[in-house]
A tleap script that builds the chain and sets N, CA, C and O, in Angstrom:
source leaprc.protein.ff14SB
mol = sequence {
  NMET ASP PHE ASP GLU TYR GLN LYS LYS ALA
  SER GLU TYR ASP LEU SER GLU ALA THR THR
  ASP LEU LYS ALA VAL GLY PHE ILE GLU LYS
  VAL LEU GLY LEU VAL GLY GLU ALA GLY GLU
  THR ALA ASP LYS ILE LYS LYS ILE LEU ARG
  ASP LYS ASP GLY VAL VAL SER ASP GLU ASP
  ARG ASP LEU VAL VAL LYS GLU LEU GLY ASP
  THR LEU TRP TYR ILE ALA SER ILE ALA ARG
  TYR LEU ASP VAL PRO LEU ASN LYS ILE ALA
  ILE GLY ASN ILE ASP LYS LEU GLU SER ARG
  LYS GLN ARG ASN LYS LEU HIE GLY GLU GLY
  ASP ILE CARG
}
set mol.1.N position { -151.835 -76.088 89.685 }
set mol.1.CA position { -150.419 -75.283 90.195 }
set mol.1.C position { -150.771 -74.921 90.792 }
set mol.1.O position { -151.792 -74.234 90.748 }
set mol.2.N position { -149.743 -75.334 92.207 }
set mol.2.CA position { -149.597 -74.595 93.163 }
set mol.2.C position { -148.567 -73.757 92.730 }
set mol.2.O position { -147.930 -73.813 91.678 }
set mol.3.N position { -148.451 -72.765 93.909 }
set mol.3.CA position { -146.904 -71.499 94.056 }
set mol.3.C position { -145.845 -72.050 93.508 }
set mol.3.O position { -145.302 -71.699 92.460 }
set mol.4.N position { -145.485 -73.088 94.353 }
set mol.4.CA position { -144.188 -73.856 93.742 }
set mol.4.C position { -143.726 -74.100 92.963 }
set mol.4.O position { -142.497 -74.106 92.881 }
set mol.5.N position { -144.650 -74.464 91.883 }
set mol.5.CA position { -144.554 -75.117 90.868 }
set mol.5.C position { -144.774 -73.945 89.961 }
set mol.5.O position { -144.171 -74.107 88.900 }
set mol.6.N position { -145.451 -72.798 90.029 }
set mol.6.CA position { -145.920 -71.601 89.050 }
set mol.6.C position { -144.406 -70.815 89.239 }
set mol.6.O position { -144.091 -70.011 88.362 }
set mol.7.N position { -143.338 -71.086 90.555 }
set mol.7.CA position { -142.177 -70.466 90.725 }
set mol.7.C position { -141.233 -71.028 89.528 }
set mol.7.O position { -140.699 -70.406 88.610 }
set mol.8.N position { -141.207 -72.310 89.820 }
set mol.8.CA position { -140.210 -73.407 89.324 }
set mol.8.C position { -140.619 -73.208 87.587 }
set mol.8.O position { -139.815 -73.648 86.766 }
set mol.9.N position { -141.893 -72.532 87.111 }
set mol.9.CA position { -142.093 -72.591 86.079 }
set mol.9.C position { -141.888 -70.874 85.295 }
set mol.9.O position { -141.472 -70.495 84.200 }
set mol.10.N position { -142.286 -70.361 86.201 }
set mol.10.CA position { -141.470 -69.283 85.785 }
set mol.10.C position { -140.376 -68.557 85.810 }
set mol.10.O position { -140.169 -67.386 85.496 }
set mol.11.N position { -139.544 -69.584 86.316 }
set mol.11.CA position { -137.943 -69.339 86.206 }
set mol.11.C position { -137.468 -69.445 84.641 }
set mol.11.O position { -136.398 -68.921 84.330 }
set mol.12.N position { -138.208 -70.077 83.713 }
set mol.12.CA position { -137.732 -70.972 82.733 }
set mol.12.C position { -137.670 -69.415 81.782 }
set mol.12.O position { -137.036 -69.323 80.730 }
set mol.13.N position { -138.283 -68.525 82.265 }
set mol.13.CA position { -138.486 -67.310 81.439 }
set mol.13.C position { -137.722 -65.992 82.076 }
set mol.13.O position { -138.025 -64.818 81.866 }
set mol.14.N position { -136.861 -66.391 82.746 }
set mol.14.CA position { -135.948 -65.240 83.174 }
set mol.14.C position { -134.640 -65.156 82.567 }
set mol.14.O position { -134.150 -66.262 82.338 }
set mol.15.N position { -134.036 -64.303 82.288 }
set mol.15.CA position { -132.623 -64.287 81.464 }
set mol.15.C position { -131.988 -63.685 82.246 }
set mol.15.O position { -131.112 -62.961 81.772 }
set mol.16.N position { -132.160 -63.725 83.816 }
set mol.16.CA position { -130.740 -63.404 84.282 }
set mol.16.C position { -130.663 -64.466 85.070 }
set mol.16.O position { -131.568 -65.300 85.093 }
set mol.17.N position { -129.379 -64.581 85.943 }
set mol.17.CA position { -128.852 -65.941 87.065 }
set mol.17.C position { -129.172 -65.309 87.782 }
set mol.17.O position { -128.847 -64.131 87.930 }
set mol.18.N position { -130.202 -66.208 88.676 }
set mol.18.CA position { -130.543 -66.078 89.595 }
set mol.18.C position { -129.413 -65.236 90.874 }
set mol.18.O position { -128.346 -64.839 90.404 }
set mol.19.N position { -129.630 -65.001 92.309 }
set mol.19.CA position { -128.462 -64.498 92.975 }
set mol.19.C position { -129.492 -63.893 94.122 }
set mol.19.O position { -130.676 -63.618 93.928 }
set mol.20.N position { -128.636 -63.727 95.574 }
set mol.20.CA position { -129.078 -63.041 96.255 }
set mol.20.C position { -128.363 -61.825 96.961 }
set mol.20.O position { -128.457 -61.326 98.082 }
set mol.21.N position { -127.373 -61.473 95.486 }
set mol.21.CA position { -126.688 -60.137 95.557 }
set mol.21.C position { -127.479 -59.369 95.298 }
set mol.21.O position { -127.881 -59.333 94.135 }
set mol.22.N position { -128.009 -58.463 96.274 }
set mol.22.CA position { -128.613 -57.423 96.410 }
set mol.22.C position { -128.586 -55.933 95.135 }
set mol.22.O position { -129.425 -55.150 94.689 }
set mol.23.N position { -127.157 -56.166 94.959 }
set mol.23.CA position { -126.682 -54.686 93.807 }
set mol.23.C position { -126.464 -55.705 92.610 }
set mol.23.O position { -125.292 -55.590 92.253 }
set mol.24.N position { -126.889 -56.315 92.120 }
set mol.24.CA position { -126.561 -57.454 90.899 }
set mol.24.C position { -127.591 -56.792 89.849 }
set mol.24.O position { -128.653 -56.574 90.432 }
set mol.25.N position { -127.620 -56.525 88.928 }
set mol.25.CA position { -128.461 -56.296 87.888 }
set mol.25.C position { -129.884 -56.845 87.601 }
set mol.25.O position { -130.919 -56.304 87.209 }
set mol.26.N position { -129.522 -58.253 87.977 }
set mol.26.CA position { -130.512 -59.061 87.639 }
set mol.26.C position { -131.531 -58.778 88.799 }
set mol.26.O position { -132.717 -58.717 88.474 }
set mol.27.N position { -131.224 -58.613 90.007 }
set mol.27.CA position { -132.024 -58.889 91.065 }
set mol.27.C position { -133.102 -56.973 91.159 }
set mol.27.O position { -134.287 -56.668 91.289 }
set mol.28.N position { -131.872 -56.249 91.009 }
set mol.28.CA position { -132.266 -55.082 91.004 }
set mol.28.C position { -133.689 -54.976 89.855 }
set mol.28.O position { -134.870 -54.710 90.078 }
set mol.29.N position { -133.059 -55.265 88.756 }
set mol.29.CA position { -134.701 -55.422 87.214 }
set mol.29.C position { -135.277 -56.424 88.030 }
set mol.29.O position { -135.347 -56.855 86.879 }
set mol.30.N position { -135.738 -57.203 88.782 }
set mol.30.CA position { -136.708 -57.651 89.332 }
set mol.30.C position { -137.650 -56.731 90.103 }
set mol.30.O position { -138.869 -56.746 89.928 }
set mol.31.N position { -136.948 -55.833 91.069 }
set mol.31.CA position { -137.635 -54.917 91.846 }
set mol.31.C position { -138.000 -53.821 91.123 }
set mol.31.O position { -138.650 -52.839 91.482 }
set mol.32.N position { -137.563 -54.063 90.163 }
set mol.32.CA position { -137.854 -52.261 89.387 }
set mol.32.C position { -139.426 -52.764 88.284 }
set mol.32.O position { -140.473 -52.133 88.145 }
set mol.33.N position { -139.101 -53.822 87.797 }
set mol.33.CA position { -140.081 -54.621 87.189 }
set mol.33.C position { -141.457 -54.635 88.155 }
set mol.33.O position { -142.539 -54.144 87.835 }
set mol.34.N position { -141.216 -55.165 89.129 }
set mol.34.CA position { -142.597 -55.476 90.036 }
set mol.34.C position { -143.537 -54.297 90.265 }
set mol.34.O position { -144.763 -54.240 90.162 }
set mol.35.N position { -142.329 -53.052 90.717 }
set mol.35.CA position { -143.201 -51.818 90.776 }
set mol.35.C position { -143.839 -51.549 89.581 }
set mol.35.O position { -145.030 -51.514 89.275 }
set mol.36.N position { -142.953 -51.391 89.048 }
set mol.36.CA position { -143.400 -50.771 87.189 }
set mol.36.C position { -145.267 -51.977 87.113 }
set mol.36.O position { -146.376 -51.504 87.363 }
set mol.37.N position { -145.059 -53.125 86.804 }
set mol.37.CA position { -146.272 -53.849 86.590 }
set mol.37.C position { -147.575 -53.359 87.544 }
set mol.37.O position { -148.746 -53.247 87.182 }
set mol.38.N position { -146.709 -52.972 89.553 }
set mol.38.CA position { -147.957 -52.915 90.174 }
set mol.38.C position { -148.682 -51.530 89.600 }
set mol.38.O position { -149.903 -51.417 89.490 }
set mol.39.N position { -147.837 -50.625 89.297 }
set mol.39.CA position { -148.115 -49.237 88.698 }
set mol.39.C position { -149.232 -49.403 87.645 }
set mol.39.O position { -150.207 -48.654 87.587 }
set mol.40.N position { -148.954 -50.717 86.600 }
set mol.40.CA position { -149.349 -50.730 85.218 }
set mol.40.C position { -150.997 -51.524 86.127 }
set mol.40.O position { -152.071 -51.367 85.547 }
set mol.41.N position { -150.976 -52.111 87.156 }
set mol.41.CA position { -152.286 -53.090 87.573 }
set mol.41.C position { -152.722 -51.772 88.447 }
set mol.41.O position { -153.709 -52.083 89.114 }
set mol.42.N position { -152.430 -50.735 88.626 }
set mol.42.CA position { -153.046 -49.877 89.388 }
set mol.42.C position { -153.579 -48.473 88.321 }
set mol.42.O position { -154.716 -48.024 88.177 }
set mol.43.N position { -152.818 -48.214 87.948 }
set mol.43.CA position { -153.066 -47.592 86.491 }
set mol.43.C position { -154.201 -48.170 85.568 }
set mol.43.O position { -154.896 -47.189 85.305 }
set mol.44.N position { -154.650 -49.095 85.045 }
set mol.44.CA position { -155.447 -49.662 84.602 }
set mol.44.C position { -156.960 -49.790 85.488 }
set mol.44.O position { -158.076 -49.703 84.976 }
set mol.45.N position { -156.662 -50.019 86.943 }
set mol.45.CA position { -158.031 -49.572 87.548 }
set mol.45.C position { -158.141 -47.976 87.628 }
set mol.45.O position { -159.303 -47.625 87.424 }
set mol.46.N position { -157.602 -47.316 87.775 }
set mol.46.CA position { -157.374 -45.707 87.539 }
set mol.46.C position { -158.305 -45.468 86.206 }
set mol.46.O position { -159.438 -44.992 86.274 }
set mol.47.N position { -157.895 -45.722 85.424 }
set mol.47.CA position { -158.486 -45.511 84.148 }
set mol.47.C position { -160.236 -46.221 84.436 }
set mol.47.O position { -161.248 -45.577 84.163 }
set mol.48.N position { -160.252 -47.391 84.924 }
set mol.48.CA position { -162.035 -47.793 85.284 }
set mol.48.C position { -162.525 -46.592 85.945 }
set mol.48.O position { -163.263 -45.834 85.316 }
set mol.49.N position { -162.072 -46.245 87.587 }
set mol.49.CA position { -162.661 -45.626 88.018 }
set mol.49.C position { -162.812 -44.033 87.186 }
set mol.49.O position { -163.749 -43.257 87.370 }
set mol.50.N position { -162.129 -43.896 86.640 }
set mol.50.CA position { -161.805 -42.377 85.823 }
set mol.50.C position { -162.850 -42.183 84.832 }
set mol.50.O position { -163.682 -41.281 84.933 }
set mol.51.N position { -162.810 -43.171 83.702 }
set mol.51.CA position { -163.367 -43.145 82.579 }
set mol.51.C position { -164.481 -44.635 82.814 }
set mol.51.O position { -165.157 -44.549 81.789 }
set mol.52.N position { -164.655 -45.048 83.063 }
set mol.52.CA position { -166.084 -45.886 83.308 }
set mol.52.C position { -167.005 -46.108 84.569 }
set mol.52.O position { -167.808 -47.029 84.718 }
set mol.53.N position { -166.681 -44.903 85.596 }
set mol.53.CA position { -167.202 -44.753 86.381 }
set mol.53.C position { -167.411 -46.069 87.578 }
set mol.53.O position { -168.211 -46.399 88.454 }
set mol.54.N position { -165.954 -46.609 86.882 }
set mol.54.CA position { -165.923 -48.036 88.371 }
set mol.54.C position { -166.362 -49.225 87.620 }
set mol.54.O position { -165.847 -50.235 88.101 }
set mol.55.N position { -167.239 -49.506 86.470 }
set mol.55.CA position { -167.443 -50.412 86.029 }
set mol.55.C position { -166.982 -51.087 85.252 }
set mol.55.O position { -166.891 -50.652 84.104 }
set mol.56.N position { -166.556 -52.283 85.532 }
set mol.56.CA position { -165.350 -53.519 84.935 }
set mol.56.C position { -166.014 -54.304 83.991 }
set mol.56.O position { -166.889 -55.155 84.146 }
set mol.57.N position { -165.317 -53.774 82.730 }
set mol.57.CA position { -166.195 -54.609 81.721 }
set mol.57.C position { -165.272 -56.333 81.332 }
set mol.57.O position { -164.296 -56.449 82.074 }
set mol.58.N position { -165.397 -57.175 80.658 }
set mol.58.CA position { -164.811 -58.231 80.489 }
set mol.58.C position { -163.415 -57.992 79.872 }
set mol.58.O position { -162.540 -58.841 80.044 }
set mol.59.N position { -163.210 -57.037 79.266 }
set mol.59.CA position { -162.435 -56.423 78.521 }
set mol.59.C position { -161.016 -56.206 79.755 }
set mol.59.O position { -159.970 -56.798 80.018 }
set mol.60.N position { -161.615 -55.230 80.152 }
set mol.60.CA position { -160.966 -54.254 81.632 }
set mol.60.C position { -160.098 -55.392 82.353 }
set mol.60.O position { -158.868 -55.400 82.306 }
set mol.61.N position { -161.018 -56.546 83.161 }
set mol.61.CA position { -160.922 -57.775 84.159 }
set mol.61.C position { -160.063 -58.165 83.076 }
set mol.61.O position { -158.985 -57.707 83.456 }
set mol.62.N position { -159.840 -58.751 81.906 }
set mol.62.CA position { -158.656 -59.661 81.077 }
set mol.62.C position { -157.285 -58.617 81.268 }
set mol.62.O position { -156.196 -59.147 81.487 }
set mol.63.N position { -157.368 -57.401 81.192 }
set mol.63.CA position { -156.482 -56.323 81.228 }
set mol.63.C position { -155.710 -56.093 81.892 }
set mol.63.O position { -154.542 -55.931 81.539 }
set mol.64.N position { -156.392 -55.955 83.791 }
set mol.64.CA position { -156.075 -56.032 85.222 }
set mol.64.C position { -155.044 -57.620 85.204 }
set mol.64.O position { -153.844 -57.782 85.428 }
set mol.65.N position { -155.998 -58.479 84.883 }
set mol.65.CA position { -155.572 -59.995 85.273 }
set mol.65.C position { -153.867 -60.070 84.426 }
set mol.65.O position { -152.837 -60.449 84.983 }
set mol.66.N position { -153.952 -59.728 83.388 }
set mol.66.CA position { -152.302 -59.949 82.963 }
set mol.66.C position { -151.815 -59.121 83.565 }
set mol.66.O position { -150.686 -59.571 83.754 }
set mol.67.N position { -151.868 -58.075 84.078 }
set mol.67.CA position { -151.179 -57.052 85.229 }
set mol.67.C position { -150.727 -57.743 85.921 }
set mol.67.O position { -149.546 -58.077 85.818 }
set mol.68.N position { -151.542 -58.191 86.874 }
set mol.68.CA position { -151.250 -59.232 87.508 }
set mol.68.C position { -150.833 -60.338 87.247 }
set mol.68.O position { -149.957 -60.861 87.936 }
set mol.69.N position { -151.178 -60.713 86.577 }
set mol.69.CA position { -149.893 -62.079 86.015 }
set mol.69.C position { -148.097 -61.343 86.336 }
set mol.69.O position { -147.157 -61.675 87.058 }
set mol.70.N position { -148.288 -60.493 85.585 }
set mol.70.CA position { -146.764 -60.205 85.705 }
set mol.70.C position { -146.224 -59.679 86.678 }
set mol.70.O position { -145.001 -59.766 86.788 }
set mol.71.N position { -147.034 -58.955 87.694 }
set mol.71.CA position { -146.443 -58.886 89.047 }
set mol.71.C position { -146.501 -60.465 89.553 }
set mol.71.O position { -145.509 -60.811 90.193 }
set mol.72.N position { -147.409 -61.351 89.377 }
set mol.72.CA position { -146.653 -62.314 90.303 }
set mol.72.C position { -145.478 -63.165 90.006 }
set mol.72.O position { -144.838 -63.875 90.782 }
set mol.73.N position { -145.266 -62.903 88.369 }
set mol.73.CA position { -144.235 -63.044 87.886 }
set mol.73.C position { -142.858 -62.507 88.837 }
set mol.73.O position { -141.851 -63.212 88.917 }
set mol.74.N position { -142.942 -61.500 89.362 }
set mol.74.CA position { -142.061 -60.759 89.758 }
set mol.74.C position { -141.727 -61.244 91.012 }
set mol.74.O position { -140.631 -61.741 91.274 }
set mol.75.N position { -142.574 -61.122 91.736 }
set mol.75.CA position { -142.990 -62.127 93.030 }
set mol.75.C position { -141.925 -62.829 93.287 }
set mol.75.O position { -140.924 -62.625 93.975 }
set mol.76.N position { -142.511 -64.212 92.231 }
set mol.76.CA position { -142.044 -65.776 91.883 }
set mol.76.C position { -140.327 -64.984 91.832 }
set mol.76.O position { -139.498 -65.308 92.682 }
set mol.77.N position { -140.165 -64.485 91.301 }
set mol.77.CA position { -138.552 -64.716 90.712 }
set mol.77.C position { -137.708 -63.759 91.854 }
set mol.77.O position { -136.620 -64.040 92.358 }
set mol.78.N position { -138.335 -62.845 92.043 }
set mol.78.CA position { -137.979 -62.056 93.345 }
set mol.78.C position { -137.411 -63.348 94.976 }
set mol.78.O position { -136.315 -63.327 95.537 }
set mol.79.N position { -138.321 -64.062 95.226 }
set mol.79.CA position { -138.686 -64.907 96.459 }
set mol.79.C position { -137.412 -66.104 95.893 }
set mol.79.O position { -136.643 -66.721 96.630 }
set mol.80.N position { -137.482 -66.176 94.518 }
set mol.80.CA position { -136.321 -67.217 93.881 }
set mol.80.C position { -135.485 -66.869 94.078 }
set mol.80.O position { -134.752 -67.666 94.665 }
set mol.81.N position { -135.001 -65.740 93.844 }
set mol.81.CA position { -133.422 -64.907 93.958 }
set mol.81.C position { -133.333 -64.945 95.677 }
set mol.81.O position { -132.267 -65.081 96.277 }
set mol.82.N position { -134.505 -64.817 96.261 }
set mol.82.CA position { -133.961 -64.900 97.719 }
set mol.82.C position { -134.205 -66.263 98.495 }
set mol.82.O position { -134.428 -66.378 99.700 }
set mol.83.N position { -134.112 -67.323 97.495 }
set mol.83.CA position { -134.087 -68.680 97.950 }
set mol.83.C position { -135.236 -68.903 98.852 }
set mol.83.O position { -135.182 -69.542 99.903 }
set mol.84.N position { -136.453 -68.230 98.278 }
set mol.84.CA position { -137.698 -68.940 99.196 }
set mol.84.C position { -138.318 -69.549 98.663 }
set mol.84.O position { -137.627 -69.994 97.746 }
set mol.85.N position { -139.416 -69.983 98.584 }
set mol.85.CA position { -140.197 -70.842 98.069 }
set mol.85.C position { -141.835 -69.876 98.180 }
set mol.85.O position { -142.465 -69.487 99.162 }
set mol.86.N position { -142.066 -69.765 96.862 }
set mol.86.CA position { -143.447 -68.843 96.807 }
set mol.86.C position { -144.563 -69.398 97.835 }
set mol.86.O position { -145.217 -68.508 98.379 }
set mol.87.N position { -144.876 -70.698 98.179 }
set mol.87.CA position { -145.608 -71.403 98.960 }
set mol.87.C position { -145.271 -70.703 100.345 }
set mol.87.O position { -146.206 -70.082 100.852 }
set mol.88.N position { -144.200 -70.718 100.947 }
set mol.88.CA position { -143.818 -70.217 102.092 }
set mol.88.C position { -144.147 -69.056 102.258 }
set mol.88.O position { -144.821 -68.808 103.257 }
set mol.89.N position { -143.970 -68.527 101.813 }
set mol.89.CA position { -144.619 -66.484 101.299 }
set mol.89.C position { -146.136 -66.625 101.389 }
set mol.89.O position { -146.783 -65.802 102.038 }
set mol.90.N position { -146.620 -67.465 100.868 }
set mol.90.CA position { -148.198 -67.295 100.521 }
set mol.90.C position { -149.199 -67.764 101.939 }
set mol.90.O position { -150.344 -67.419 102.230 }
set mol.91.N position { -148.213 -68.706 102.662 }
set mol.91.CA position { -148.530 -69.457 104.061 }
set mol.91.C position { -148.117 -68.360 104.991 }
set mol.91.O position { -148.948 -67.920 105.785 }
set mol.92.N position { -146.969 -67.909 104.958 }
set mol.92.CA position { -146.645 -67.147 106.470 }
set mol.92.C position { -147.983 -65.810 106.070 }
set mol.92.O position { -148.807 -65.447 106.909 }
set mol.93.N position { -147.930 -65.361 104.905 }
set mol.93.CA position { -148.893 -64.208 104.604 }
set mol.93.C position { -150.230 -64.429 105.258 }
set mol.93.O position { -150.791 -63.609 105.984 }
set mol.94.N position { -150.853 -66.060 104.806 }
set mol.94.CA position { -152.076 -66.101 105.810 }
set mol.94.C position { -151.801 -66.415 107.207 }
set mol.94.O position { -152.512 -65.987 108.116 }
set mol.95.N position { -150.589 -67.295 107.427 }
set mol.95.CA position { -150.381 -66.919 109.257 }
set mol.95.C position { -151.067 -65.642 109.674 }
set mol.95.O position { -152.057 -65.410 110.368 }
set mol.96.N position { -149.971 -64.691 108.836 }
set mol.96.CA position { -149.953 -63.150 109.421 }
set mol.96.C position { -151.478 -62.836 109.580 }
set mol.96.O position { -151.975 -62.583 110.678 }
set mol.97.N position { -152.110 -62.865 108.536 }
set mol.97.CA position { -153.461 -62.181 108.327 }
set mol.97.C position { -154.401 -62.774 109.538 }
set mol.97.O position { -155.104 -62.204 110.373 }
set mol.98.N position { -154.059 -64.436 109.228 }
set mol.98.CA position { -154.707 -65.296 110.693 }
set mol.98.C position { -154.768 -64.390 112.194 }
set mol.98.O position { -155.680 -64.008 112.927 }
set mol.99.N position { -153.289 -64.285 112.201 }
set mol.99.CA position { -153.374 -63.886 113.728 }
set mol.99.C position { -153.775 -62.655 113.794 }
set mol.99.O position { -154.092 -62.426 114.962 }
set mol.100.N position { -153.952 -61.566 113.003 }
set mol.100.CA position { -154.408 -60.078 113.457 }
set mol.100.C position { -155.783 -60.188 113.319 }
set mol.100.O position { -156.426 -59.338 113.934 }
set mol.101.N position { -156.465 -61.080 112.619 }
set mol.101.CA position { -157.513 -61.055 112.364 }
set mol.101.C position { -158.368 -61.759 114.247 }
set mol.101.O position { -159.375 -61.402 114.859 }
set mol.102.N position { -157.436 -62.692 114.497 }
set mol.102.CA position { -157.678 -63.695 115.911 }
set mol.102.C position { -157.661 -61.832 117.171 }
set mol.102.O position { -158.133 -61.485 118.254 }
set mol.103.N position { -156.955 -61.327 116.261 }
set mol.103.CA position { -156.193 -60.337 117.769 }
set mol.103.C position { -156.921 -59.317 117.310 }
set mol.103.O position { -156.377 -58.317 117.777 }
set mol.104.N position { -158.093 -58.898 116.483 }
set mol.104.CA position { -158.644 -57.589 116.005 }
set mol.104.C position { -157.915 -56.731 115.231 }
set mol.104.O position { -158.351 -55.581 115.174 }
set mol.105.N position { -156.890 -56.990 114.600 }
set mol.105.CA position { -155.889 -56.117 114.594 }
set mol.105.C position { -155.717 -56.037 112.911 }
set mol.105.O position { -154.564 -55.771 112.571 }
set mol.106.N position { -156.565 -56.202 111.939 }
set mol.106.CA position { -156.577 -56.358 110.800 }
set mol.106.C position { -156.657 -55.172 110.509 }
set mol.106.O position { -156.101 -55.068 109.415 }
set mol.107.N position { -157.215 -53.675 111.007 }
set mol.107.CA position { -157.096 -52.259 110.936 }
set mol.107.C position { -155.983 -51.853 111.651 }
set mol.107.O position { -155.626 -52.448 112.668 }
set mol.108.N position { -155.385 -50.857 111.190 }
set mol.108.CA position { -154.430 -50.016 111.516 }
set mol.108.C position { -153.032 -50.355 110.649 }
set mol.108.O position { -152.871 -51.265 109.836 }
set mol.109.N position { -152.101 -49.364 111.068 }
set mol.109.CA position { -150.454 -48.974 110.618 }
set mol.109.C position { -149.640 -49.930 111.218 }
set mol.109.O position { -149.777 -50.523 112.288 }
set mol.110.N position { -148.814 -49.989 110.411 }
set mol.110.CA position { -147.710 -50.709 110.531 }
set mol.110.C position { -147.370 -52.379 110.506 }
set mol.110.O position { -148.291 -53.148 110.780 }
set mol.111.N position { -146.338 -52.793 110.247 }
set mol.111.CA position { -146.280 -53.899 109.960 }
set mol.111.C position { -146.387 -55.182 111.204 }
set mol.111.O position { -146.784 -56.307 110.902 }
set mol.112.N position { -146.057 -54.890 112.321 }
set mol.112.CA position { -146.231 -55.752 113.650 }
set mol.112.C position { -147.272 -55.344 114.600 }
set mol.112.O position { -146.890 -54.727 115.595 }
set mol.113.N position { -148.548 -55.589 114.458 }
set mol.113.CA position { -149.466 -55.374 115.041 }
set mol.113.C position { -150.345 -56.727 115.175 }
set mol.113.O position { -151.412 -56.712 115.788 }
savepdb mol mol.pdb
quit
């Protein structure tokens, strides 16, 4: 499955109508959901560091993977609301990183480097 196939399939589970209206409840819910799931992912990893000295068990890995999946769903949904194929986002991100690597700018701050 590629990103665009995932995005299309993931849309089947969205209870809101896709809109580019940033003030729409459905859009805001997706943004808040993304932040929430990213936080849950970070919390799982924090607890592995704090409670297990950074040693990841198979169960821990499975729990983190589930949270990453939820995060991916929200990213795919937000992209769909903005009418942007998820594959385009993935390619654009790799292109940006490759450019930074070639210019020795992987380290540093700011979006434009």
